N, C-alpha and C positions, 0 to 999 in steps of 0.2 A: 720462424715458427710464431705463432700467436701467443701471448701469455696465457696462463691458465690461473684463474681466480678460484678459489675454495671459499664457499660461505660456510663458516663454523660458528657453534656458539651453543648455548643451553637450548633445550626443546622451548618451542613457542616463542622464539625471539623475533620472528619474522623472517627467517632465511627464504622460505620458498616464495613469499611475497616479494622480496628483493630480487629474487631469481627471475620471476614473471617480469619485473620491471627491467631489469638489464637485458633480458632477452627479448623484451616486447611481445610476450606470448602469454598464454595461460597453461603453459604445459606441465607446471607444478602444481598439485593438489594443495588447496589453501583452506584451512578450518581453524576455528577459535579453540583448539585444544593440543595438547602436547602429544608428541610422538607420532604425527601423520606421516612425515617424510621418513622412510627407512633404507632406501639404498641410495648409492650415489647417481645422481641425475645430473646430465651433460645438456648445455645448451650453447648457442653462439650469441654473440651482441657485438655492436659496433657504434662506437661515438667518436664523432667526426672522422676522420681517415684511419682510426685504429681500432682494428677487430680483438676480439678476445674470447676466451672459452670460460664457460661459469660452470661450477659444480656445485650442486644444491647438496646438501648432506642432512642426516639425522642429528638431533640434539645429542650433546654430550652433558650428563649431569655428575659424573665421577662415583656414583654408587648403583651403576648398571648391574642387572642380573638378568640371566634369561635371554630372551629377544633383544632387550635394552643393550646387552653387551655386544650382540653381533651389530646392532646398529652403530655403536660408538665405534667398533672396528672398522666398518665402512668410512666413517668420517675421519678416523686417524688415517686410512690409506689416501684419503683425497688431500690431507694435509701434505703427505709426503710427495704426492706428485704435482702439486700446486708450486707456481712462481709466485703468487700473491696471494695472502690469506687475509680475508675480510671477517675479523673477529667481531660477531654481532652481540651486543648486550642490549638488555630491555631498560630503557631511559626511565619508566615509570615505575618498575620493581627495584631498581637500585642495584648495588653491588652484591654478588652472593658468592659463597664459597666454591659454588662449581665455576663461576666466571675466573676467579684466582687460580683454580687448578689449570684451567685451559690456557691462561696466560702464561703459566708456568712451563707448560708443556711447550708452548710455542717458542719460548725463549731458549728453551733445551734444543729445540730442532733448529734454532738459528733462521726460521723462516721471514720473510719480509712481510710482517703484519701490520694491519692498520686497524685499529679500535672504531667500529661504528656504533654510535650510540642511537638505537632506533626507537619508535615510538614515541617521539618528542611533540607530536602535534598537540597543540592545546596546552604545551607548558613551557616555561623558560628554558630553552635548550643549554644554556650556560649553567643554569642550576642542575640540570639532569647531568652534566658531564662531569660535575665536582666530585662525585663519589668515587669515579673511575680512575681518577688520577694517582689513586692508591694502588693501583696494580703496577706502576712503574713501566708503562709500555715506552717505547723509544718515541712515538709519535704522539702528538696531542690527539683527542678524540675528535670525532666528526660526527655532528647529529645529521639525522635524517628522519623522514617519515615515510618509509616505504609504501604504506598502505595508499598514501595520496601522492607520491612521487617528489615530496619537498625535498630539495638538495641532493636528490640522487644522481642527476645529470652532473653538477659540479663535483661531487664526490668521485665518481669514476672517471672523469677528466684528470682531477688531481692525482688519483691513484696511477693512471697511466702515463702521466707527464713523462716518465724516462723512457719510454719505449718508442720507437720510430713509427711513423705513420706506415700504412700498408702499401707495398711497392707494385706487387702483383696481384690482380683480382682473384687469381686462382688459387693463390694460398689460401684463400678464405673458406676453404672447404674441408677443413680438418675431420669435422665431425659429422658432416652431413651424411644422410642415410644413404648408403652406396649399395649397388650390386641387388642381388635377390634379398627383399625382406621377408624375414621369416617370422611369424607370429607363433609364439608358444601360448597355447590356450587350454582351459580346461576348468574343472571345478577347484574349490580350495583345497588344499592339502593333498594333491594328487602327484605332486614332484616337479611341477614345473621350473620353479627357480632352482632347484638341484639339477635338473636337466641343462639350464642355461649354462650353470657354473661347470658341468662337466664338458660341455661342448666347447666353452671358451678355455677350458684348462686352468680356472683360476676361481678363487670365491669373489666374484663380481657382484652378486646379489645377496641379500639376506636369506638364509634358510633356517627355518626352525620348526619343529614340530608342533605346529598350531596353526589352524586354518586361518586364512586371511592375512599371512605375514606380508604378502606383496599387494600395496595399495595403490600404486601408480604403475603406469607403462613406462617401461625403462628400455629405450632404444641403444643398442650396443653394435658399433661397427666393428668388423673383424675381417681377417683374410685366410684362408686355407687353400693351399695348393695352388697358388696365384689368383684365386678368384675371391671376389669381394662380396660379403654378405653383410647384412644388418638384422641382429637378432632383437626381437622384442618380447621381453618378459612382461606378462599381464597379470591382473588381479584376477583371483579366482572368482566364478560366478555361481552364488547360491540362488536357491529358489526364493522368488518374489517375497513371499511371507515371511522368509526368516531375515529380510533386509529391514534393520532398523536405523542404523547411523546414516546421517546425510552423507559423510565422506564415503561411505561404502557404495552409495549410489552414484557419486561421481567417479568412483573407481571402475564401476560396471561400465559407465559411459566412455570411459577411456578405454576399455577393454573391446567395446564394440567398434569404436573408431579404429583401433589398432587392427582389428579383423578387416575393416573396410579398406585400410590402405595397405596392408600387406599383400605380397604376392603369393606366399604359400602359408597356410596355416596349419601348425603341427598340433593336432588334438591330442592331449594326453588323458588317458583312461587310467584309473585306478583297477590293476588287476584283483586286488582283494577286496573290493566292493562291488565290482562287476560293473556293468552297465546299467545306470539309472536313468530316469525320465530326464534330468536336467543335462546329462550329457546329449541326448537325443535333441533336446530344444537348442543346445549350442551348435550342434552339428547342422541343425536344419538352417540356423541363422547363416552358418559359413556356406551352404548351399545356395540359400536366398542371395547371398553377397555375391555369389559368382567366384569365389576365391579357390585356387587350387589346394588341394588337401593331403595331407599325410597322417595316418592315426598311428600313434604310439601308445600301446598297452604297457603301462609302467608298472614296477615293484613285481617283476617276472620271476625273480630269482627266489628259490627256497619254496616254491609252491610243489605240491605232490603232483603227479603226472595226471592222476584222475581228475585234479581241479583244473589243471592246464587244458586238458582236453574238453571240460564243460564250459571252460571260459571261450574256447575257441568256437564252439558250437554256438554259444550264445550271442558272440560277436558275428558269426556269419548269418544266423537268423536275424538279428535285429538293426544290424548295419547293411542291410541289403540297398537301401536306397542312397548310400554313397559307395556302391562296390566299385567305382571307378577307382578309389584312392587306395594307394598301397599301406599294407598293415606290418607294423613291426611290433616284435614283443621284445621289451628292453628293461634294463635296471639302471635308472639314472644315477644311483648311488653308487654301484660297482663299476658302471661303463659297459655292461654288457649290450651289445647290438647298437650301441649309440652311433658308431661310425657309419653304420648302414643306411642311417637317415639321410645323409648327404646324397646318395645315389637317387633316392625316391624324389628328394627335394628338387634336385638339379632337372629331373626328368619332368616332374609335375610343371615346373616354370617352364621349360622349354617347350611342353604342350601349350601352356596356357599363352604363350606369346607367339606361337605358330602364326606362319602366314601362308594362305594357299591361292593359288591362282583361279581366277573365275571359271576359265575352261575345265580344270580338274574338278572343281566342285559340281559344275554343270553336268560333265560326264557321270560322276558317281549318282547324280539325282537321276539322271536318265536311267541307269543299271538299276537303281533301286525301283523305279516306277514301272520297268520292263519287267521286273522280277515279281512285283506286288503292286498291282495298280491301285491309287486312291477309290474310295467308295464312291457311288453316285448319291448327289444331294439335289432334290427338288427336279426330278428327272434327267439331270445331266452329270456326266462324269466329272469330278473335280480334276482341274488340271495343274500340274506343277512343271513349269516350262524351264526355268533356268535358275542357278544359286550363285552368289558371290558372298564374300567374307564382309561383314558389317563391324568388327572391332575384335580386340584381344583382351584377354585376363578379365573375364572369360572369353573365349573363341566365339563368336556370333556369326551365324550362317543366315544370311537373308535368302528366302526362297520366293520367287515371283510366280504367280499362276493365276488362277480364276477359281472363286468361291473358296478361297484358302481359309476363311473365317468358319467354314464347315467341316474343316478337317478334324476327325475325332482324335482324342487323346492317344488312343491305342497306336494310331499310325504315326503321329508325332513321336511315340517312343520308338517305334520301328525304325524311323528315319535316324533318331539319335543314337540308336545302338549300332546301325549300320554304318554310318559316318564314323562313329568313334573306332569300329574294328578297321575300317578300310584306311583311315587316315592315321591309325595307331596313335590315338590320343590317349593318355593316361594321366591320371591325377588331378584333372581339371572337369567341371562339368562344361557341356556344350550347349549354346542356346539357340533356338530357332527364331527367326522371325519371318513370318508368312504375310506377304502382299499380295492383294489382287489387283488386277488391272480392271479398266472399265468394260462393261459387257457391250460389244458393238450392236446388239439386237436389242438393247434396253430402249423402249419406245419413248421414254422420258428424256433419253439422251440426245443432245443437239450435236449433228455431226459437224467436223471441222470446216467442211466445205461450207455447210449453211453459215457457220459463225463468219467465214471469209467472205461470204457473197452479202451478209447483213452490213459487214464493215465496207464493203464497196458501194453498197447503196447509200450509206449514210455519208461517205466522202463525197458522191456525186451530187446529193440533195445540198450539201454544204457548199460545195462548188457553184452549182446552179444559183442558189441564193446570193452568192458574193457577186456573180455577173449582173444579177437583177439590180444590186444595190450601185454597182458602176453606171449602169444606164441611167439610172434615176439621178 
């Protein structure tokens, strides 16, 4: 097993910056204010031949209340599961009561803790370390500047000295995203994190009755019934005019990236507020990205029958453009209907990754054209000759013919609906690409035989010129 390293400390001491250095990524959001990181975030790193797993955590101040209390609980859970704790302090701010409280907790837990003095760029590292000897940690402080990478490699090499080098490359895959990647998306405060915790059966991410609790995209691998999944909890997306913080803008970028990278997006809608414009915009982005989709209408428990019927009518009326997606009415808080999501997720994934033989697609195309021929364009009938598959997730069907660029949208929808029905595709959009061959009666087209004749004449002329040179 690779060692697990937890980064803990007060808010804004540079934990996420060090996380990005150790994982050589930009996975963790970084900004110059406290409390940006709220959930445990996992990443992989390797120095020399030694791999490791890093956990980024929220800050611990000792006087938490409300959402800060939930953040601190996530940090304490990270300490429990870690083999090594990198206890980070701010070399510019000096020793604080919160630092002493964290040091006391680490001593109580008996963890292998290292004191890391960050932000020592531009100051004397030894002077920055002096204050922290007062905490009585077993090991001497190590000074780094995570923002600039100074002494970070030496530090992690020193920390990992007792651990052996990796023997098998395949072991270095403990937290890679596996199986079906499921993105949980939606507006702020619709219950995405509650749904994630309900699916996992533990308080894995921070849940609080406040919009915008989740700020980063958190990828969590898990297994169910022998099948592997990776669950991605994302930040809620508000209307653009309501976005003011730079950190929130980056959170939204992370969410949109998660949509593009997932296999199946689970769109969570709040039943108590109904469908709003922002839900439609986000669903349109999922559709344009070509991701498979499952819709979960949350907070369904406790509603009156009349309200439920009205919501169902509203959903059927406004979500017609994603009618291929399964709809579930759930309560993430109480677990009602959550288990049924898996069947739809698996079905949508299987459809998105389907492979069909060219002869089958061509046969379906011929039947479709025989049933209802394409219209006439410029005095000639549009021809659709054969079809083959051009990609997966989403499935892409390439149709070859003539004048396909003139095919009307209504006929394209007819093709999509018929292929979806015959192939039994559910939960994913189908994309068609149309390609036209050259018109053999085009007067501007050079025939292949003419091209071959021109090449032969050119070769004959070159051969004749060569013989003349030899005679001379």
